[in-house]
N, C-alpha and C positions, 0 to 999 in steps of 0.2 A: 532569726528564729528558723529552725529547720523543721518544717511540718508540711505535710501534703495538704493541698486544698481539696483534692478529690480522692486521689489514690496514690499508691507507690508500689514499686517493685523492690523486693528485698533479696539481696544476694549474700549468702553466708560468707564471712571472711575466711572460714576454714571449712573445707569439705573433703570427703574421702577421695583418695586418688583412684579408688576402684570404680567410681561412678562414671557412667558414659555421658551424663548430662548434669548440668548445674541445677540443683533444686531451687529454682527461683520462685519466690513467693509473690503473690499479688494481694494487696490489702487496701481496704478503704481508709480514708483519712481518720477515722475514729480510733485506729490502732496506733501505737507508738512502738519504736524499735529500741534495741539495746546497742551498746557499743560494739558488739560482735558481728555486725552486719554492715554491708554497704547498701545504700538506699538510693533509688532513682525516683525523685518526686514528680508526680503529675506528667509523666512521659506518655507519649503516644504508645498505644498497645502494640504497635509494630516492634518497639524496643523489647517488649516481653518475649516476643517470638525469637528475636535475634539472640537474646541472652539465654534462652532455653534450648538453643540449637547445639547440635554436635560440633559444628564448626567453631562456635564460641568456646565450648569446653576444650576442644583440641588446642585452641589458642591459649586458653588459661593454663592448661597443663604445660605448654611449651614456654610461656613467658612469665607466668606467675611465680610467686615465692613458694616456699615449703615450710611446714611445721612438722618435723619428723618426716614422714613420707606423704602426709596429707597436703593438699594444695591450699595456698593462701591467695585469696582474691584481693586485688587492689584496684581502686578506681583509676589511679594514674597509670598503672602498668598493664592491667588487663582490659578494663572498660574503655579508657580513652585511646588505646592503641589498636583496638580491634578493627581491621580493615573491612569497611562496608562499601561496596561499589554504589554508583548511582542506581537507584531503584525507582522504577515508575510507580505512580500512585496505585495503579491496578495491581501490580505485584505486591506492594505494601499491604494492600487490602487482603490479598490471599494469605500473607504472613499473619496478619491480624486474626483472620478467621481460623487459621491453623492453630494459633496460640489459644484462642478461645475454646477450640475443640479440646485442646490439651487440658485446659482448666476444667472443662466439663468432665473429662475422663477422670481426673484426679478427684473431683467431687463425688464420683460414684463409689469412692472408697473412704467414707467418713471415719471408719474405725481405724484406718491406717495413718501413721505419722508420715510426714514428708520423707523422713529418714528411711522408713520401711519401703515406701513407694519407690525410692531411688536406689535401694540396695540392688546391685546387679543380679544377685541370686534370687531375689524375691519380686522384682519389678513385674507388675501385671502385664500380660501380653498386650492388652488393649492400650495401656499407657505407652509401651514400647512402640506399638504401631503408630500411635498419634505423634510420637516424637519423630519416627521415620518419615511420616507424611510432612511434618514441619520441615525436617531436614531437606527433603526433596524440593519443597517449595522455595527454600532459601538458596539451595545450591544452584538452581537455574538462574539466579540473579547474577552469579559470577560468570565471567566470560566463558569459562570452560564448560559450564553446565554440570552434568553429572560426573562425579569423580569415582574412580575405580576402587580407591581405598583411602584411609585416613592420611597416609603419608602424602599422597598426591594433593589432597585438599589442603593440608597444612603447608606444603610447599607453595601452593598457589596463594595462600593467604600471606605468606612471607614475601612473595614477589609483589603482590598488590601493596603491601605495607611499604616496601622499598620504593615502589613507584609513587605512592601517595606522599611519602616524606622526602622525595627527591634524593634518596640514598643517604641522607644525612644521619639517620638513626639506625640504619640496617646493620 
């Protein structure tokens, strides 16, 4: 039986290629999901921060599938392969707090759908700022720290993936 005891994160299987961030949902166990989403049950809220990051979205765009031009999310290809370095508990807590702040900002727009909030043309400035703060919190966890652009970050992720897998899957 697949059901959360407390909460779950919902990642849409298909999402617009125009988005800068994956619109990850956070739900309590009273909700149920459909077949058109990937679900992470009862995970540490640190995972919500990672899934909501620009780094994760870059990874998904690079390795995930496609449905026409939209991205297709897969737990095996996107979630399970995303390279995460060893992160101290103190840094994980900072990621948790940045993720909670992100949720708080989204709650300030109850009239907006998640689709509208994550439309790159209509994304509220406050939400974009919360994501940028989360991104900065996550990027310092990687050896390089702050990256000058998306290409540098993605290159670093692939190098870390190669190192973590012993080059067997690179």
